[in-house]
N, C-alpha and C positions, 0 to 999 in steps of 0.2 A: 359647398362653396362653388362659385361660378367657375373658377379656374379648373377645379376638378372636373366639372361638367364639360367644359370646353375640351379638355384633354380626352375625356371619355368619348366625346363626339368625334374627335379627330382619329382616335384609335379604331373606332367602329368603321369609319370611312376608309381607313387604310386597309382594314380587313376585307371590306366588301366593295369598295370603289364607288358604289351608288346605293343609296337607301332612300325609300320614301320617308318624308318628314314624319308622318304618323308612326312609322315603325321606330324611328329614332326616339320620338316622344314616348312611345310605349316602353322601350328598353330603359330609358333614363328616368321614367316616371315624371315627365314634365308635359307641358302643353305644346302644341304645334307652334303657337306664337313664340314661345320661349326658344324652340329650335330655330325658328327664323332669325331671331335676334342673335343667337349664338353663331349662326352661319355668317351673319354680317360682321360679327366681332372677329371671327377667324379670318375672314377675307380682308378686313382692315389691318390685321396683324401680318398680312403677307402670305397667308396660306391660300393656295390656289383651289378654293372651294367655291361652288356656286350652286344656285337652285335652278332646275329645269322644270318648266311647266308641261302639262299635257299628261296623257294617259300613262306614258312610260317615263314620266319625269321623276324628279326626286332631288335629293341633295347629292352632288357629285364632287369627288376629289379628282383633280387632274392625274392621269396615269403617270406612274413613275415617281410621284412625290412621296418621300419618306421623311419622318422627323426623327431626330436622335434623342428626343425627350421620352424617357420611359415612364416618368411619373413616380418612380420608386423612391421612397424615403430610405435613409440608411438602415433603419430598423427593419423595413420590409425586405430590403436586399439581403440582410443577414439571415432573415427567416427563410427566404427562398433558397439560399445556399445551403442552409442546414437541412432542408428537405431533400436535398439530392442524395444524402447518405441513407438510403432506404434499401430494403432487401427485395430480391425477386425482380421479375420482368417489369412489374408496374413501377418499381423504383428507378429502373434504367430509363423507362419512357419519361418519367417525371424529370429525371436529370437532363435528358435531351431537351425537353420543353423549357426548362429553366435556362439552359444555356442559350437557346434561341431568344428568349425574352430578354436576358441580360445583354445580348448583343446590341440592344437598342440603347444601352446606357452610354452617355457621352464619354468620349475618350478621356476626359479629365478625371473621371471617376473609376477608370479601369484599374488603377493602382489600389483603390479601396477593395475591389473585388478580389484581386490577387492576394491582398493581405488577409482578408476574411477566410479565403480558401486555405491559407496556410496556418491559420490560428484557430479554426473551429473544426472539431470532429464530432460527428454524431454516431455513436456505436449502439445500435438497437438491441444487441444480444447480451445476455447476462454472462457473468464470469463462469468459465468452465462449462459452458453450454454449447452444444454443436449447432451450427447453422442449419436450419431446417429447409429442406427442399420443398418448393411450392410450384410444381410444374403446372398445376391447374389454375394458377392465379390469373394468367393472361386471359384464359377462356372465361373465367368468372367475371373479370373486369369488363370484358366486352358485353357479356350478358346483362350485367348490372346497368351499364350505360345504355343498352338497348331495351331495358325493362322487359326482359324475356325470361320465360321459365327455363329451368336448368335440370338436367338429369345427372345425378351424382352417383358415383360408386365410392362409398364412404366406409372407412375402417373404424370399427368400434374401439374405444380406448380400453374398455373393461374386458371384452372377450377376444379382441383381435380379429374377429370375423368381419367380413365385408358384405354390405347390402347395397342395393340400388334404390334410390328414391328420386322422385320428382319434386322440386321445391320452387317456391316463388320468392325471389330475392327482394330484400329491402336495400341491401348494400353491403359494403366491405368495411371492416374495421381492423386497424393495426394497433395492437396493445402490447407494449413491452417487447416488440420485435416479433410478435406472433400475429399472423393474419387470421381473421375470422370472417366467414360468410354468415350474415344474418338473413335468415329466410324463413318463410312459413312452410311447414310440412304438415299436411293433413289439417290445414286451417289453424295451426298453432305456431307462433313465432319460436324459433330456435336458433342457436348458434352452432356453426360447424367449423372446426379448425381446418384451415386450408391445407396444412401439411398432412392431414389424414384423408384428403380427397385424392383417391387413386386415379380417378378419371372424371372429367366433366364435359358435358355436351349441351350446347344450347339447343332447345327444341324449336326455336323460330316462332313460338307462339307467345302472345302477351302474358306477362305475369298476372296472376289472379290472387292478390293478397286478401286476407280476410277483413282488413280495415284500411283506412287512409292515413294511418300514422306514419310519421317520417322515421328515417333510420335512427336519428339521435334518440327519439323517444323510446323506440323499441329496444335499442341497445342498452339504454339506461335501465330499463326494466329488467332485462335479462342479466345484466351485470350485477345489479343490486340483489337480485334473487340468488345468484351464485355466491356472492360475498356475504350474504346474511348468515349469521350463526344461529342455527335452530336451538342449540343447547349449550351456550358458552359456559365454561367452568373456570372459577377463580382458584388458582393453585398457589398457595404460599410456599416459598422454597427458601432453603438456606444454601448459599453458594460461597465457595472459596473466593475471596475478593480478587485473587489473581485471575480467575476464570470468568469473572462477572461480565466483562465486555464481550468476550467470545460467546458466552451463553446468550446474551441479548441479540447478537448478530444472527445466531443460528435459529433462535425461536421466533424472531420478528415476523416471518411470513405466516406463522400460525396464530398470532395474537390478534384479537379484535379490539383491544384497547391498549394504550401505552402502559408499559410496566410501571408499577408503583413501588418506590423504595419504602421499606418499613424501618429497617435498621441497616447498619453498615454491611452486614452479611445476609440480609433478608430482603426478599422481593415478593410482591404479589403479581402474578402473571395471569391474564385472562385469555384462555385458549378457546379456539372454536368449539372443541369437544374434548371428551376424555381421551379418545384415541389419539388426537393430535398432540395432547399434552404428554402422554406416555411415549409416543414415538419420538418427540423432540427431546425429551429429558433423559430417557434411558441411556442414550449413548454417552452421557457425561459421567456415568458410573458414580463413584463415591464423592466426587467434587460437588455434586448437587444433591441435596436431600429434600425430598418432597415432604412437606409438613401436613398436607391435607389436600382435599377432603379424603375421607376414608376410601371411597371407590377408586380414586386415582392411586392411592398408596397400595391398595389391594391389587390393582392391575399391574403396577410396577413390580410388586413382589412376585406375582404369577409369571410375568415375562422373564424376570431375572432368574427365577427357579428353573424355567424351561431352558434358558441358556446354560445354566450350570449343569443341568442334566445331560446336555450334549457335550460341553467342553470341560466338565469337572474331572477330577482325578480318576484314572482307570481303576476298576475294581479287580 
């Protein structure tokens, strides 16, 4: 819409003061003739903007002019406010940027901002989960913005050992309150949990990724690969109805399909793997009976016997 384009032109000029018409046209994806018409429209509306000819000419906004029009819809304003509740240094910088942007909102709408801030909370951390420290996040954010290679000292989740690697970032992703660096290591895309990065240092050299895919495409591939279940197992269970809702809450993260009710006291649960099923169900003891398959029942029996051997009656 033309009104959106006029606002975009005005905000560009507020940020730069002077811009060549071809540069405005490139940024807004219009022709220079359209830019000229928009400048005339802004001038007719009382905005002190004009065009200068010559080698150093361009479209100029009179110094000191500021508009109180932010262009934000109510929905956009609520979304920006929600974004301020993020973790780590990047979240604090984002909150600062949002506050500066919202300062351009007209006085008549300030009450709306106050109301939204009082009635919307975004809590990115799960229940009973500690807030993870991410001291390397600011360094990684600067390296990603500068498209630079990064040297990481990274702690392995399985062994706890630390190793140093040089990686080529695609970008950063925040998922369920956890930050990940998506980067190529030895030519293959990988994800690195930022709270396991013990130290990060930008090398000052350009990133050399193995392909020209964008962050979203690479992240989707890595995420789907991680979430894919290589050997899902369907486990029919009999559960005490009193415990049914608690059971479903506990096992939900390990399921790859929604639970299927069979009878009042029976369910079919599709787990990622046998180990996931046994680990999730064994803690319910006698209130949940695994009806099959045989390998899951056998593993449940073996685990239960091992526990009894440790905690059974003293001989």
